[in-house]
N, C-alpha and C positions, 0 to 999 in steps of 0.2 A: 448303547450296548446292549445286545439282547441276552439273557441268559438261556444258555442251553438247558435242555431237561436231561436229569439223570435217566439212568436205564429204569430204576426202580419208579421215578416217575412216569416214564414212557408207558411202563408195564403195566402199570396201575390204572391206566386210563380206558381199560375195557373192564367189563365184567370178569372176564376170564383172568385176566391179568392181575386184578384186586383178589382174587380167590387163590392165585398161586404164591402170591405175596402174602396172604395171611396163613395158608398153609406152610410156608416156611419159618414165619414167625411161630406158629403152633411147634413144629419140628423143633426149632432153636429151644423152645421152652422146655419141651419134653425132654429135650436131651440134658439137662441139667448142668451144662458147661459155663453158663455165663453168671457173672455175679448179682448180687439182689438189685444194683442199680441199674445194670443193663438189662434184667428181668422184667424190672418196673418199664423200663422204656419201651420194651417190646411190647407188653402187655396193652400198655397205652395205645401205642399204634395198631395192635392188633384190635381191639375194641372201636377204634375211628373205622377201621376197615371193615368192621362188622357192621356198624351204622351206614356205612358207604354202601354196601352188598345190599343192607335191608331197605333202602330208600330206592335203588336200581330195579329191584325185585318188584316193589311197590308201584313203582312207575310205569315197569313193563306189564304189570298185572292189570293196572288202569288202561293201558294201551289197548292189550287185548281185550279188556271188557268192553270199552269203546268200540272196536273191528266188529265185536260180538252182535254189538247193538244195532249197529248199522247194517251186517248181515241180515237181522232179522226183518229188517224194514223192505218194503218192495223195492226190488231193482228198478231204478229208472228204464233201464233198458227193456225189461219185462213188461213194465207199463206202456210203454211204446209200441210195444207189439200185440197188444190187447186190442 
């Protein structure tokens, strides 16, 4: 039997979805409507999401830097035309 993903799990598969979930947690914490136990649980989840977002940003930055480095090398098509 396969376990289907919840809406939150599906939403946090993308950077944008993770950022939306984090924003939701922040709004919940700022509203101060939750008890201490729920607030701590939300805070812990928020910190995990922040780490996920930071890792994804670092991966993206590394990918962009790799592409930029490749772009500064002479293009193989241009070399063939010379």
